[in-house]
Every structure is written in structure tokens, then in C-alpha cells.
N, C-alpha and C positions, 0 to 999 in steps of 0.2 A: 419793514414790509418787503424790501428787496431781499434781505437775508432769508426771510421765511420762504419766499417763493423759490429762491435758489435751493434751499434745503428740501422743499417739497419736490422739486424737479429732480434733485439728486436722489432722494428716497425712491421716487417712482422709477427712475432709470435703473437704480440698483435692483429693485424688485423685478423689473422687466428682464434685465440681463441674467440675474440669478435664476429666474424662472425658465428662461430659454436654455440655460446651461444644463439644468437638471431635467429638462423635459425628455421623456423617453428612456431615461436611465432607471432601470429597475434592478434592485438587488436580486441576485440569483439565490433561490432557496436551496440550491444544491452546492453552493460554494464551500461550505464547511465540510460537507461529505467528500467533495473532491479533494480538498486539502488533506483530510484524514487519510484517504486512500493513497494519495501521492506520498504522504509520510510513510505509509506502510511499504510502498514500492521502494522508497529510499532505504528503509531498514532491510528489506529483502535483498536489495542489491549489495548492501554491506555484508550481510551474512554470506551471500553467494561468493563475494570476493575473498572473504576469510576462508571459506570452505575450499575454494579453488586453490588457494595458496597452500593449505595444509595437505590436500589430496594429491597435488602435483609434486610435492617434495620428493626428491630422489633418495633421501635418507630414510632410514627406519624411524617411524614415528616414536616419540617418547610417550609411553602410555598414559602416565598420570596427568601430565599437562594437557595432552590431547583429549583425554576423556573429559576433563574439566571444561575445555573449550567447546567440545561438541555438546556437552550438557547445557552450557550457557546458550549456545545457538538454539538448542531444542526448546529451552525455556522461553527464549525470546520469540520463537515461532508460535508458542502457545499464547503469549501475550498478543502478538500480532493477529492471530486468529480471532481472539476475543474482540479486538478493535474492528476487524472486518465484520464479525458477526453483529456488532452493535450498529454499524453503518447499514448493513443489510436489513436489520430489524427496523431501523428508522426509515429506510426507503420503502419497505413494505410491498410496493408494487413495482412494476417495470419503470426503470429510469427513462423518462421521456426526454432527458437531456443527453445528447451524444457524449458530452464530456464526462458524465458520470459512468456511462457504459465503457468508454475508453479507459477511465481510471480503474474500473473493475477488471477489465481485461489486462491492464498493466500489472495489477496485483496477481492475477491468475498466472500470467506469464512468468513473473518473478518467482513465484512459488514453484511452478512447474520446472523452471530451470534448476532450482535447488534439488528437487526430486531427481531429476536426470543426473545431476552431478553426483549426488549421493549414491545413486544406483551404479554409476561407473566405478566407484570405489577408489582405493588408494593406488598410487603408482607402485609403491612397495607395500605388500600385504603385511599388516601388523600381526605380531604373535599373540597379543593380548585380546581375549574375547570381549573385554569391556569396551575396547575401541570400536569394534564392529557393532556391538549392541548400541552404543551411543550414536553411531552413524545411522543405524537403522531407525533410531528414535527421531533423529533430525529429518530423515526422509519421510517418516510417517506424519510428523507434525506439519511439514510443508504440504504433504498430500492432503491433509485435513483442510487446509486453506483452499486448495484447488477444488476439492469436493464440495465445500460449502458454497463457493461461488457458482460451480456448475449446477448444484441443486437449486440455488436461487434463480439462476437464469433459465433452467429447465422448466420452472413453474411459469415462466413468462414467455420464453421463446423456445420452441422445441429444438433441442440440439441434435445433431446427427449422432446416431449410436455408434 
């Protein structure tokens, strides 16, 4: 009898403690979206660093390798734009969570940085037109990300023109 009462007291105490620990803790419905957007920001930062390294090089760029690298960045930006588009589609309406809005603005800022860096161009102008075409493609794909986020936010919050 004593063992049973100790077990019952222990069980009730465990339920009471567990209940108070979990009280008020709600899972955020936006957490996965924030994580995906933060993942996009990390990828944009990586592209920006690689682009900065290549554009600031004082030597004449080697066309074949550089064209391949820029094309890879451009393709990665297309994939990232698709990820952002899926998140925006799932959001559907205004993000009522400030963290989601901040993550969207982080993605926008990262893509806008790539656009600005690509517009600045190379420290040493390449002779091969393919290099410039690939750089323009990187710029356009990064601009697509900025435009998609701006269009989404414009439907929700009027942005200054």
C-alpha cells in the first residue's frame, strides 16, 4: 500500500511538473519558413563572397573557369528564387510575425547586395563577352529575388516608390 501511494504521488508530481514546464509554450507556425529564409540568406552570402573575390581580383580573369563559376552562381540564384517563391506562396498573406518579416528583409538585402556587386563589375575588365553575359545573368537572377519579395510586400504594405 505504501509503495502504491508513493507511486501515485510520484506520478501526480511528474504530471504537475511536466504540465507547468510546457504551459504557455506554443510551437511557432512560422519557424520552418524562418529557417528556410535564413538558409537562403546563408546561400546568398556565400554567393556574394565568391563574387566579391572574383570581381576584385587584380589579374585578368580566365574566361572559361570564370564563365562556369558565374553560371553556377546564376543557377544557384534560380534555385534560391524558387525556395523564396515557395515560402511566399505558403505565407500567402502578411507575415504577422516580425521574425518572418526580418528574414524576408534579410533575403532581400542579400540579393540586393549581389545585384550591386554585379553592377560594379570587374576590377580588370575581361576581354571575353561570355564573362560579361554571365555576370549580367547573375545580376538579373538576384534582381528577380528582390523583385519577388518587393511584389509580395507591396501587396501587403505599400512600399515607397
